[in-house]
LUMMI-574266 format. One record per atom (N, C-alpha, C): residue number from 1; residue in one letter; chain; atom name; x, y, z. Coordinates in Angstrom, 3 decimals, m for minus. Last residue first. Layout:
BEGIN
<atom><num>NUM</num><residuo>A</residuo><cadena>A</cadena><atomo>CA</atomo><east>X</east><north>Y</north><up>Z</up></atom>
...
// end
This chain:
BEGIN
<atom><num>64</num><residuo>X</residuo><cadena>A</cadena><atomo>N</atomo><east>19.947</east><north>4.487</north><up>m8.026</up></atom>
<atom><num>64</num><residuo>X</residuo><cadena>A</cadena><atomo>CA</atomo><east>18.598</east><north>5.223</north><up>m8.284</up></atom>
<atom><num>64</num><residuo>X</residuo><cadena>A</cadena><atomo>C</atomo><east>17.620</east><north>4.358</north><up>m8.739</up></atom>
<atom><num>63</num><residuo>X</residuo><cadena>A</cadena><atomo>N</atomo><east>21.827</east><north>2.750</north><up>m8.440</up></atom>
<atom><num>63</num><residuo>X</residuo><cadena>A</cadena><atomo>CA</atomo><east>21.253</east><north>2.615</north><up>m7.211</up></atom>
<atom><num>63</num><residuo>X</residuo><cadena>A</cadena><atomo>C</atomo><east>20.001</east><north>3.504</north><up>m7.360</up></atom>
<atom><num>62</num><residuo>X</residuo><cadena>A</cadena><atomo>N</atomo><east>22.950</east><north>3.420</north><up>m10.801</up></atom>
<atom><num>62</num><residuo>X</residuo><cadena>A</cadena><atomo>CA</atomo><east>22.308</east><north>2.126</north><up>m10.693</up></atom>
<atom><num>62</num><residuo>X</residuo><cadena>A</cadena><atomo>C</atomo><east>21.505</east><north>1.961</north><up>m9.599</up></atom>
<atom><num>61</num><residuo>X</residuo><cadena>A</cadena><atomo>N</atomo><east>24.311</east><north>5.752</north><up>m10.065</up></atom>
<atom><num>61</num><residuo>X</residuo><cadena>A</cadena><atomo>CA</atomo><east>23.354</east><north>5.960</north><up>m11.103</up></atom>
<atom><num>61</num><residuo>X</residuo><cadena>A</cadena><atomo>C</atomo><east>22.407</east><north>4.636</north><up>m11.039</up></atom>
<atom><num>60</num><residuo>X</residuo><cadena>A</cadena><atomo>N</atomo><east>26.242</east><north>4.711</north><up>m8.221</up></atom>
<atom><num>60</num><residuo>X</residuo><cadena>A</cadena><atomo>CA</atomo><east>25.285</east><north>5.502</north><up>m7.813</up></atom>
<atom><num>60</num><residuo>X</residuo><cadena>A</cadena><atomo>C</atomo><east>24.033</east><north>5.820</north><up>m8.674</up></atom>
<atom><num>59</num><residuo>X</residuo><cadena>A</cadena><atomo>N</atomo><east>27.729</east><north>3.147</north><up>m9.978</up></atom>
<atom><num>59</num><residuo>X</residuo><cadena>A</cadena><atomo>CA</atomo><east>27.028</east><north>2.490</north><up>m8.983</up></atom>
<atom><num>59</num><residuo>X</residuo><cadena>A</cadena><atomo>C</atomo><east>25.892</east><north>3.452</north><up>m8.325</up></atom>
<atom><num>58</num><residuo>X</residuo><cadena>A</cadena><atomo>N</atomo><east>28.748</east><north>4.951</north><up>m11.618</up></atom>
<atom><num>58</num><residuo>X</residuo><cadena>A</cadena><atomo>CA</atomo><east>27.875</east><north>4.035</north><up>m12.269</up></atom>
<atom><num>58</num><residuo>X</residuo><cadena>A</cadena><atomo>C</atomo><east>27.138</east><north>3.394</north><up>m11.148</up></atom>
<atom><num>57</num><residuo>X</residuo><cadena>A</cadena><atomo>N</atomo><east>30.392</east><north>6.528</north><up>m9.827</up></atom>
<atom><num>57</num><residuo>X</residuo><cadena>A</cadena><atomo>CA</atomo><east>29.297</east><north>7.053</north><up>m10.546</up></atom>
<atom><num>57</num><residuo>X</residuo><cadena>A</cadena><atomo>C</atomo><east>28.321</east><north>5.946</north><up>m10.977</up></atom>
<atom><num>56</num><residuo>X</residuo><cadena>A</cadena><atomo>N</atomo><east>32.343</east><north>4.406</north><up>m8.858</up></atom>
<atom><num>56</num><residuo>X</residuo><cadena>A</cadena><atomo>CA</atomo><east>31.397</east><north>5.184</north><up>m8.019</up></atom>
<atom><num>56</num><residuo>X</residuo><cadena>A</cadena><atomo>C</atomo><east>30.130</east><north>5.839</north><up>m8.578</up></atom>
<atom><num>55</num><residuo>X</residuo><cadena>A</cadena><atomo>N</atomo><east>33.387</east><north>3.889</north><up>m11.355</up></atom>
<atom><num>55</num><residuo>X</residuo><cadena>A</cadena><atomo>CA</atomo><east>32.679</east><north>2.861</north><up>m10.584</up></atom>
<atom><num>55</num><residuo>X</residuo><cadena>A</cadena><atomo>C</atomo><east>31.702</east><north>3.613</north><up>m9.651</up></atom>
<atom><num>54</num><residuo>X</residuo><cadena>A</cadena><atomo>N</atomo><east>34.824</east><north>6.227</north><up>m11.919</up></atom>
<atom><num>54</num><residuo>X</residuo><cadena>A</cadena><atomo>CA</atomo><east>33.716</east><north>5.600</north><up>m12.854</up></atom>
<atom><num>54</num><residuo>X</residuo><cadena>A</cadena><atomo>C</atomo><east>32.846</east><north>4.666</north><up>m12.078</up></atom>
<atom><num>53</num><residuo>X</residuo><cadena>A</cadena><atomo>N</atomo><east>36.733</east><north>6.320</north><up>m9.574</up></atom>
<atom><num>53</num><residuo>X</residuo><cadena>A</cadena><atomo>CA</atomo><east>35.591</east><north>7.387</north><up>m9.940</up></atom>
<atom><num>53</num><residuo>X</residuo><cadena>A</cadena><atomo>C</atomo><east>34.588</east><north>7.044</north><up>m10.813</up></atom>
<atom><num>52</num><residuo>X</residuo><cadena>A</cadena><atomo>N</atomo><east>38.054</east><north>3.726</north><up>m9.913</up></atom>
<atom><num>52</num><residuo>X</residuo><cadena>A</cadena><atomo>CA</atomo><east>37.217</east><north>4.040</north><up>m8.823</up></atom>
<atom><num>52</num><residuo>X</residuo><cadena>A</cadena><atomo>C</atomo><east>36.238</east><north>5.202</north><up>m8.999</up></atom>
<atom><num>51</num><residuo>X</residuo><cadena>A</cadena><atomo>N</atomo><east>39.838</east><north>3.153</north><up>m12.089</up></atom>
<atom><num>51</num><residuo>X</residuo><cadena>A</cadena><atomo>CA</atomo><east>38.539</east><north>2.727</north><up>m12.302</up></atom>
<atom><num>51</num><residuo>X</residuo><cadena>A</cadena><atomo>C</atomo><east>37.636</east><north>3.331</north><up>m11.060</up></atom>
<atom><num>50</num><residuo>X</residuo><cadena>A</cadena><atomo>N</atomo><east>42.359</east><north>4.132</north><up>m10.833</up></atom>
<atom><num>50</num><residuo>X</residuo><cadena>A</cadena><atomo>CA</atomo><east>41.868</east><north>4.439</north><up>m12.230</up></atom>
<atom><num>50</num><residuo>X</residuo><cadena>A</cadena><atomo>C</atomo><east>40.407</east><north>4.289</north><up>m12.498</up></atom>
<atom><num>49</num><residuo>X</residuo><cadena>A</cadena><atomo>N</atomo><east>42.658</east><north>2.701</north><up>m8.507</up></atom>
<atom><num>49</num><residuo>X</residuo><cadena>A</cadena><atomo>CA</atomo><east>42.592</east><north>4.181</north><up>m8.675</up></atom>
<atom><num>49</num><residuo>X</residuo><cadena>A</cadena><atomo>C</atomo><east>42.088</east><north>4.800</north><up>m9.931</up></atom>
<atom><num>48</num><residuo>X</residuo><cadena>A</cadena><atomo>N</atomo><east>42.819</east><north>0.136</north><up>m9.388</up></atom>
<atom><num>48</num><residuo>X</residuo><cadena>A</cadena><atomo>CA</atomo><east>41.693</east><north>0.415</north><up>m8.641</up></atom>
<atom><num>48</num><residuo>X</residuo><cadena>A</cadena><atomo>C</atomo><east>41.568</east><north>2.032</north><up>m8.666</up></atom>
<atom><num>47</num><residuo>X</residuo><cadena>A</cadena><atomo>N</atomo><east>45.239</east><north>0.110</north><up>m10.889</up></atom>
<atom><num>47</num><residuo>X</residuo><cadena>A</cadena><atomo>CA</atomo><east>44.095</east><north>0.010</north><up>m11.500</up></atom>
<atom><num>47</num><residuo>X</residuo><cadena>A</cadena><atomo>C</atomo><east>42.693</east><north>0.358</north><up>m10.757</up></atom>
<atom><num>46</num><residuo>X</residuo><cadena>A</cadena><atomo>N</atomo><east>46.872</east><north>0.701</north><up>m8.843</up></atom>
<atom><num>46</num><residuo>X</residuo><cadena>A</cadena><atomo>CA</atomo><east>46.752</east><north>1.648</north><up>m9.869</up></atom>
<atom><num>46</num><residuo>X</residuo><cadena>A</cadena><atomo>C</atomo><east>45.644</east><north>1.377</north><up>m10.736</up></atom>
<atom><num>45</num><residuo>X</residuo><cadena>A</cadena><atomo>N</atomo><east>46.522</east><north>m1.644</north><up>m7.099</up></atom>
<atom><num>45</num><residuo>X</residuo><cadena>A</cadena><atomo>CA</atomo><east>46.289</east><north>m0.211</north><up>m6.789</up></atom>
<atom><num>45</num><residuo>X</residuo><cadena>A</cadena><atomo>C</atomo><east>46.128</east><north>0.654</north><up>m7.752</up></atom>
<atom><num>44</num><residuo>X</residuo><cadena>A</cadena><atomo>N</atomo><east>45.612</east><north>m4.599</north><up>m7.467</up></atom>
<atom><num>44</num><residuo>X</residuo><cadena>A</cadena><atomo>CA</atomo><east>46.374</east><north>m3.767</north><up>m8.124</up></atom>
<atom><num>44</num><residuo>X</residuo><cadena>A</cadena><atomo>C</atomo><east>45.789</east><north>m2.154</north><up>m7.833</up></atom>
<atom><num>43</num><residuo>X</residuo><cadena>A</cadena><atomo>N</atomo><east>44.170</east><north>m6.848</north><up>m6.047</up></atom>
<atom><num>43</num><residuo>X</residuo><cadena>A</cadena><atomo>CA</atomo><east>44.793</east><north>m5.673</north><up>m5.402</up></atom>
<atom><num>43</num><residuo>X</residuo><cadena>A</cadena><atomo>C</atomo><east>45.695</east><north>m4.724</north><up>m6.082</up></atom>
<atom><num>42</num><residuo>X</residuo><cadena>A</cadena><atomo>N</atomo><east>40.916</east><north>m7.508</north><up>m7.829</up></atom>
<atom><num>42</num><residuo>X</residuo><cadena>A</cadena><atomo>CA</atomo><east>42.300</east><north>m7.782</north><up>m7.215</up></atom>
<atom><num>42</num><residuo>X</residuo><cadena>A</cadena><atomo>C</atomo><east>43.112</east><north>m6.678</north><up>m6.616</up></atom>
<atom><num>41</num><residuo>X</residuo><cadena>A</cadena><atomo>N</atomo><east>38.533</east><north>m7.165</north><up>m9.042</up></atom>
<atom><num>41</num><residuo>X</residuo><cadena>A</cadena><atomo>CA</atomo><east>39.625</east><north>m6.807</north><up>m9.842</up></atom>
<atom><num>41</num><residuo>X</residuo><cadena>A</cadena><atomo>C</atomo><east>40.851</east><north>m7.219</north><up>m9.185</up></atom>
<atom><num>40</num><residuo>X</residuo><cadena>A</cadena><atomo>N</atomo><east>36.706</east><north>m8.146</north><up>m7.069</up></atom>
<atom><num>40</num><residuo>X</residuo><cadena>A</cadena><atomo>CA</atomo><east>36.737</east><north>m8.742</north><up>m8.242</up></atom>
<atom><num>40</num><residuo>X</residuo><cadena>A</cadena><atomo>C</atomo><east>37.866</east><north>m8.423</north><up>m9.081</up></atom>
<atom><num>39</num><residuo>X</residuo><cadena>A</cadena><atomo>N</atomo><east>37.219</east><north>m6.527</north><up>m4.967</up></atom>
<atom><num>39</num><residuo>X</residuo><cadena>A</cadena><atomo>CA</atomo><east>37.432</east><north>m7.939</north><up>m4.595</up></atom>
<atom><num>39</num><residuo>X</residuo><cadena>A</cadena><atomo>C</atomo><east>37.530</east><north>m8.699</north><up>m6.052</up></atom>
<atom><num>38</num><residuo>X</residuo><cadena>A</cadena><atomo>N</atomo><east>36.364</east><north>m4.046</north><up>m5.804</up></atom>
<atom><num>38</num><residuo>X</residuo><cadena>A</cadena><atomo>CA</atomo><east>37.793</east><north>m4.398</north><up>m5.694</up></atom>
<atom><num>38</num><residuo>X</residuo><cadena>A</cadena><atomo>C</atomo><east>38.081</east><north>m5.720</north><up>m5.551</up></atom>
<atom><num>37</num><residuo>X</residuo><cadena>A</cadena><atomo>N</atomo><east>33.591</east><north>m4.673</north><up>m5.916</up></atom>
<atom><num>37</num><residuo>X</residuo><cadena>A</cadena><atomo>CA</atomo><east>34.268</east><north>m4.425</north><up>m7.057</up></atom>
<atom><num>37</num><residuo>X</residuo><cadena>A</cadena><atomo>C</atomo><east>35.636</east><north>m4.559</north><up>m6.824</up></atom>
<atom><num>36</num><residuo>X</residuo><cadena>A</cadena><atomo>N</atomo><east>32.425</east><north>m4.882</north><up>m3.282</up></atom>
<atom><num>36</num><residuo>X</residuo><cadena>A</cadena><atomo>CA</atomo><east>32.659</east><north>m6.142</north><up>m3.949</up></atom>
<atom><num>36</num><residuo>X</residuo><cadena>A</cadena><atomo>C</atomo><east>33.575</east><north>m5.794</north><up>m5.240</up></atom>
<atom><num>35</num><residuo>X</residuo><cadena>A</cadena><atomo>N</atomo><east>31.904</east><north>m2.145</north><up>m2.437</up></atom>
<atom><num>35</num><residuo>X</residuo><cadena>A</cadena><atomo>CA</atomo><east>32.687</east><north>m3.172</north><up>m1.592</up></atom>
<atom><num>35</num><residuo>X</residuo><cadena>A</cadena><atomo>C</atomo><east>33.196</east><north>m4.288</north><up>m2.403</up></atom>
<atom><num>34</num><residuo>X</residuo><cadena>A</cadena><atomo>N</atomo><east>30.254</east><north>m1.166</north><up>m4.324</up></atom>
<atom><num>34</num><residuo>X</residuo><cadena>A</cadena><atomo>CA</atomo><east>31.522</east><north>m0.370</north><up>m4.191</up></atom>
<atom><num>34</num><residuo>X</residuo><cadena>A</cadena><atomo>C</atomo><east>32.466</east><north>m1.412</north><up>m3.217</up></atom>
<atom><num>33</num><residuo>X</residuo><cadena>A</cadena><atomo>N</atomo><east>27.934</east><north>m2.894</north><up>m4.069</up></atom>
<atom><num>33</num><residuo>X</residuo><cadena>A</cadena><atomo>CA</atomo><east>28.711</east><north>m2.785</north><up>m5.325</up></atom>
<atom><num>33</num><residuo>X</residuo><cadena>A</cadena><atomo>C</atomo><east>30.120</east><north>m2.215</north><up>m5.247</up></atom>
<atom><num>32</num><residuo>X</residuo><cadena>A</cadena><atomo>N</atomo><east>27.230</east><north>m2.355</north><up>m1.362</up></atom>
<atom><num>32</num><residuo>X</residuo><cadena>A</cadena><atomo>CA</atomo><east>27.700</east><north>m3.650</north><up>m1.826</up></atom>
<atom><num>32</num><residuo>X</residuo><cadena>A</cadena><atomo>C</atomo><east>28.540</east><north>m3.834</north><up>m3.232</up></atom>
<atom><num>31</num><residuo>X</residuo><cadena>A</cadena><atomo>N</atomo><east>26.546</east><north>0.370</north><up>m1.327</up></atom>
<atom><num>31</num><residuo>X</residuo><cadena>A</cadena><atomo>CA</atomo><east>27.748</east><north>m0.044</north><up>m0.558</up></atom>
<atom><num>31</num><residuo>X</residuo><cadena>A</cadena><atomo>C</atomo><east>28.091</east><north>m1.352</north><up>m1.089</up></atom>
<atom><num>30</num><residuo>X</residuo><cadena>A</cadena><atomo>N</atomo><east>24.417</east><north>0.326</north><up>m3.200</up></atom>
<atom><num>30</num><residuo>X</residuo><cadena>A</cadena><atomo>CA</atomo><east>25.478</east><north>0.948</north><up>m3.543</up></atom>
<atom><num>30</num><residuo>X</residuo><cadena>A</cadena><atomo>C</atomo><east>26.845</east><north>0.477</north><up>m2.802</up></atom>
<atom><num>29</num><residuo>X</residuo><cadena>A</cadena><atomo>N</atomo><east>22.465</east><north>m1.216</north><up>m1.787</up></atom>
<atom><num>29</num><residuo>X</residuo><cadena>A</cadena><atomo>CA</atomo><east>23.066</east><north>m1.679</north><up>m3.083</up></atom>
<atom><num>29</num><residuo>X</residuo><cadena>A</cadena><atomo>C</atomo><east>24.338</east><north>m0.980</north><up>m3.495</up></atom>
<atom><num>28</num><residuo>X</residuo><cadena>A</cadena><atomo>N</atomo><east>22.311</east><north>0.452</north><up>0.303</up></atom>
<atom><num>28</num><residuo>X</residuo><cadena>A</cadena><atomo>CA</atomo><east>22.855</east><north>m0.885</north><up>0.561</up></atom>
<atom><num>28</num><residuo>X</residuo><cadena>A</cadena><atomo>C</atomo><east>23.333</east><north>m1.403</north><up>m0.745</up></atom>
<atom><num>27</num><residuo>X</residuo><cadena>A</cadena><atomo>N</atomo><east>20.816</east><north>2.572</north><up>m0.806</up></atom>
<atom><num>27</num><residuo>X</residuo><cadena>A</cadena><atomo>CA</atomo><east>22.184</east><north>2.701</north><up>m0.191</up></atom>
<atom><num>27</num><residuo>X</residuo><cadena>A</cadena><atomo>C</atomo><east>23.007</east><north>1.513</north><up>0.032</up></atom>
<atom><num>26</num><residuo>X</residuo><cadena>A</cadena><atomo>N</atomo><east>18.617</east><north>1.467</north><up>m1.975</up></atom>
<atom><num>26</num><residuo>X</residuo><cadena>A</cadena><atomo>CA</atomo><east>19.559</east><north>1.808</north><up>m2.858</up></atom>
<atom><num>26</num><residuo>X</residuo><cadena>A</cadena><atomo>C</atomo><east>20.890</east><north>2.182</north><up>m2.104</up></atom>
<atom><num>25</num><residuo>X</residuo><cadena>A</cadena><atomo>N</atomo><east>17.441</east><north>0.814</north><up>0.883</up></atom>
<atom><num>25</num><residuo>X</residuo><cadena>A</cadena><atomo>CA</atomo><east>17.644</east><north>m0.228</north><up>m0.352</up></atom>
<atom><num>25</num><residuo>X</residuo><cadena>A</cadena><atomo>C</atomo><east>18.681</east><north>0.327</north><up>m1.361</up></atom>
<atom><num>24</num><residuo>X</residuo><cadena>A</cadena><atomo>N</atomo><east>16.807</east><north>3.021</north><up>2.278</up></atom>
<atom><num>24</num><residuo>X</residuo><cadena>A</cadena><atomo>CA</atomo><east>17.977</east><north>2.080</north><up>2.713</up></atom>
<atom><num>24</num><residuo>X</residuo><cadena>A</cadena><atomo>C</atomo><east>18.302</east><north>1.282</north><up>1.510</up></atom>
<atom><num>23</num><residuo>X</residuo><cadena>A</cadena><atomo>N</atomo><east>14.716</east><north>4.234</north><up>1.158</up></atom>
<atom><num>23</num><residuo>X</residuo><cadena>A</cadena><atomo>CA</atomo><east>15.976</east><north>4.974</north><up>1.092</up></atom>
<atom><num>23</num><residuo>X</residuo><cadena>A</cadena><atomo>C</atomo><east>16.947</east><north>3.936</north><up>1.354</up></atom>
<atom><num>22</num><residuo>X</residuo><cadena>A</cadena><atomo>N</atomo><east>12.665</east><north>2.404</north><up>1.701</up></atom>
<atom><num>22</num><residuo>X</residuo><cadena>A</cadena><atomo>CA</atomo><east>12.913</east><north>2.693</north><up>0.245</up></atom>
<atom><num>22</num><residuo>X</residuo><cadena>A</cadena><atomo>C</atomo><east>14.188</east><north>3.434</north><up>0.165</up></atom>
<atom><num>21</num><residuo>X</residuo><cadena>A</cadena><atomo>N</atomo><east>12.302</east><north>2.550</north><up>4.367</up></atom>
<atom><num>21</num><residuo>X</residuo><cadena>A</cadena><atomo>CA</atomo><east>13.080</east><north>1.663</north><up>3.944</up></atom>
<atom><num>21</num><residuo>X</residuo><cadena>A</cadena><atomo>C</atomo><east>13.535</east><north>1.662</north><up>2.383</up></atom>
<atom><num>20</num><residuo>X</residuo><cadena>A</cadena><atomo>N</atomo><east>10.561</east><north>4.734</north><up>4.806</up></atom>
<atom><num>20</num><residuo>X</residuo><cadena>A</cadena><atomo>CA</atomo><east>11.988</east><north>4.956</north><up>5.054</up></atom>
<atom><num>20</num><residuo>X</residuo><cadena>A</cadena><atomo>C</atomo><east>12.960</east><north>3.939</north><up>4.566</up></atom>
<atom><num>19</num><residuo>X</residuo><cadena>A</cadena><atomo>N</atomo><east>7.848</east><north>5.713</north><up>3.640</up></atom>
<atom><num>19</num><residuo>X</residuo><cadena>A</cadena><atomo>CA</atomo><east>8.425</east><north>4.511</north><up>3.616</up></atom>
<atom><num>19</num><residuo>X</residuo><cadena>A</cadena><atomo>C</atomo><east>9.987</east><north>4.690</north><up>3.609</up></atom>
<atom><num>18</num><residuo>X</residuo><cadena>A</cadena><atomo>N</atomo><east>7.259</east><north>8.360</north><up>4.092</up></atom>
<atom><num>18</num><residuo>X</residuo><cadena>A</cadena><atomo>CA</atomo><east>6.222</east><north>7.374</north><up>4.389</up></atom>
<atom><num>18</num><residuo>X</residuo><cadena>A</cadena><atomo>C</atomo><east>6.769</east><north>6.019</north><up>4.452</up></atom>
<atom><num>17</num><residuo>X</residuo><cadena>A</cadena><atomo>N</atomo><east>9.377</east><north>10.005</north><up>3.342</up></atom>
<atom><num>17</num><residuo>X</residuo><cadena>A</cadena><atomo>CA</atomo><east>8.881</east><north>9.850</north><up>4.727</up></atom>
<atom><num>17</num><residuo>X</residuo><cadena>A</cadena><atomo>C</atomo><east>8.034</east><north>8.817</north><up>5.072</up></atom>
<atom><num>16</num><residuo>X</residuo><cadena>A</cadena><atomo>N</atomo><east>9.572</east><north>9.368</north><up>0.534</up></atom>
<atom><num>16</num><residuo>X</residuo><cadena>A</cadena><atomo>CA</atomo><east>10.426</east><north>8.677</north><up>1.536</up></atom>
<atom><num>16</num><residuo>X</residuo><cadena>A</cadena><atomo>C</atomo><east>10.184</east><north>8.679</north><up>3.059</up></atom>
<atom><num>15</num><residuo>X</residuo><cadena>A</cadena><atomo>N</atomo><east>7.277</east><north>11.047</north><up>m0.056</up></atom>
<atom><num>15</num><residuo>X</residuo><cadena>A</cadena><atomo>CA</atomo><east>7.331</east><north>9.564</north><up>m0.275</up></atom>
<atom><num>15</num><residuo>X</residuo><cadena>A</cadena><atomo>C</atomo><east>8.303</east><north>8.708</north><up>0.433</up></atom>
<atom><num>14</num><residuo>X</residuo><cadena>A</cadena><atomo>N</atomo><east>8.207</east><north>13.505</north><up>0.593</up></atom>
<atom><num>14</num><residuo>X</residuo><cadena>A</cadena><atomo>CA</atomo><east>7.201</east><north>12.920</north><up>1.220</up></atom>
<atom><num>14</num><residuo>X</residuo><cadena>A</cadena><atomo>C</atomo><east>7.006</east><north>11.507</north><up>1.217</up></atom>
<atom><num>13</num><residuo>X</residuo><cadena>A</cadena><atomo>N</atomo><east>10.378</east><north>13.570</north><up>m1.269</up></atom>
<atom><num>13</num><residuo>X</residuo><cadena>A</cadena><atomo>CA</atomo><east>10.713</east><north>13.843</north><up>0.309</up></atom>
<atom><num>13</num><residuo>X</residuo><cadena>A</cadena><atomo>C</atomo><east>9.465</east><north>13.210</north><up>1.013</up></atom>
<atom><num>12</num><residuo>X</residuo><cadena>A</cadena><atomo>N</atomo><east>9.030</east><north>13.548</north><up>m3.589</up></atom>
<atom><num>12</num><residuo>X</residuo><cadena>A</cadena><atomo>CA</atomo><east>10.028</east><north>12.741</north><up>m3.295</up></atom>
<atom><num>12</num><residuo>X</residuo><cadena>A</cadena><atomo>C</atomo><east>10.166</east><north>12.546</north><up>m1.841</up></atom>
<atom><num>11</num><residuo>X</residuo><cadena>A</cadena><atomo>N</atomo><east>7.536</east><north>16.138</north><up>m3.534</up></atom>
<atom><num>11</num><residuo>X</residuo><cadena>A</cadena><atomo>CA</atomo><east>6.939</east><north>14.898</north><up>m3.536</up></atom>
<atom><num>11</num><residuo>X</residuo><cadena>A</cadena><atomo>C</atomo><east>7.809</east><north>13.695</north><up>m3.130</up></atom>
<atom><num>10</num><residuo>X</residuo><cadena>A</cadena><atomo>N</atomo><east>9.898</east><north>17.830</north><up>m3.274</up></atom>
<atom><num>10</num><residuo>X</residuo><cadena>A</cadena><atomo>CA</atomo><east>9.136</east><north>17.826</north><up>m2.293</up></atom>
<atom><num>10</num><residuo>X</residuo><cadena>A</cadena><atomo>C</atomo><east>8.129</east><north>16.551</north><up>m2.166</up></atom>
<atom><num>9</num><residuo>X</residuo><cadena>A</cadena><atomo>N</atomo><east>10.997</east><north>17.578</north><up>m5.841</up></atom>
<atom><num>9</num><residuo>X</residuo><cadena>A</cadena><atomo>CA</atomo><east>11.591</east><north>17.145</north><up>m4.740</up></atom>
<atom><num>9</num><residuo>X</residuo><cadena>A</cadena><atomo>C</atomo><east>10.948</east><north>16.894</north><up>m3.661</up></atom>
<atom><num>8</num><residuo>X</residuo><cadena>A</cadena><atomo>N</atomo><east>8.914</east><north>18.514</north><up>m7.524</up></atom>
<atom><num>8</num><residuo>X</residuo><cadena>A</cadena><atomo>CA</atomo><east>9.242</east><north>16.986</north><up>m7.617</up></atom>
<atom><num>8</num><residuo>X</residuo><cadena>A</cadena><atomo>C</atomo><east>9.970</east><north>16.676</north><up>m6.509</up></atom>
<atom><num>7</num><residuo>X</residuo><cadena>A</cadena><atomo>N</atomo><east>8.889</east><north>21.182</north><up>m6.681</up></atom>
<atom><num>7</num><residuo>X</residuo><cadena>A</cadena><atomo>CA</atomo><east>7.719</east><north>20.419</north><up>m6.411</up></atom>
<atom><num>7</num><residuo>X</residuo><cadena>A</cadena><atomo>C</atomo><east>7.931</east><north>18.853</north><up>m6.468</up></atom>
<atom><num>6</num><residuo>X</residuo><cadena>A</cadena><atomo>N</atomo><east>11.365</east><north>21.721</north><up>m7.672</up></atom>
<atom><num>6</num><residuo>X</residuo><cadena>A</cadena><atomo>CA</atomo><east>11.157</east><north>22.057</north><up>m6.344</up></atom>
<atom><num>6</num><residuo>X</residuo><cadena>A</cadena><atomo>C</atomo><east>9.946</east><north>21.095</north><up>m5.855</up></atom>
<atom><num>5</num><residuo>X</residuo><cadena>A</cadena><atomo>N</atomo><east>10.898</east><north>21.571</north><up>m10.470</up></atom>
<atom><num>5</num><residuo>X</residuo><cadena>A</cadena><atomo>CA</atomo><east>11.902</east><north>20.851</north><up>m9.771</up></atom>
<atom><num>5</num><residuo>X</residuo><cadena>A</cadena><atomo>C</atomo><east>11.719</east><north>20.912</north><up>m8.164</up></atom>
<atom><num>4</num><residuo>X</residuo><cadena>A</cadena><atomo>N</atomo><east>8.973</east><north>23.551</north><up>m10.883</up></atom>
<atom><num>4</num><residuo>X</residuo><cadena>A</cadena><atomo>CA</atomo><east>8.777</east><north>22.243</north><up>m11.093</up></atom>
<atom><num>4</num><residuo>X</residuo><cadena>A</cadena><atomo>C</atomo><east>9.782</east><north>21.290</north><up>m10.360</up></atom>
<atom><num>3</num><residuo>X</residuo><cadena>A</cadena><atomo>N</atomo><east>10.576</east><north>25.795</north><up>m10.426</up></atom>
<atom><num>3</num><residuo>X</residuo><cadena>A</cadena><atomo>CA</atomo><east>9.322</east><north>25.423</north><up>m9.557</up></atom>
<atom><num>3</num><residuo>X</residuo><cadena>A</cadena><atomo>C</atomo><east>8.975</east><north>24.060</north><up>m9.686</up></atom>
<atom><num>2</num><residuo>X</residuo><cadena>A</cadena><atomo>N</atomo><east>12.408</east><north>25.819</north><up>m12.228</up></atom>
<atom><num>2</num><residuo>X</residuo><cadena>A</cadena><atomo>CA</atomo><east>12.786</east><north>25.502</north><up>m11.189</up></atom>
<atom><num>2</num><residuo>X</residuo><cadena>A</cadena><atomo>C</atomo><east>11.660</east><north>25.178</north><up>m9.904</up></atom>
<atom><num>1</num><residuo>X</residuo><cadena>A</cadena><atomo>N</atomo><east>10.794</east><north>26.650</north><up>m14.388</up></atom>
<atom><num>1</num><residuo>X</residuo><cadena>A</cadena><atomo>CA</atomo><east>11.412</east><north>25.322</north><up>m14.473</up></atom>
<atom><num>1</num><residuo>X</residuo><cadena>A</cadena><atomo>C</atomo><east>11.795</east><north>24.914</north><up>m13.174</up></atom>
// end
């Protein structure tokens, strides 16, 4: 099972080496989502502290 995982990871690395812009797009999307979310919620510190871990995970999963 781990051999299959390693082969898939190597394939993905080779694909990213051919087109480095495909790595930048998800990173930019993640940064935009994480930066705009507090603007939508407002300056409530407690609410932002509560929602931030979930927001980071959801943004990371959507960026993939």
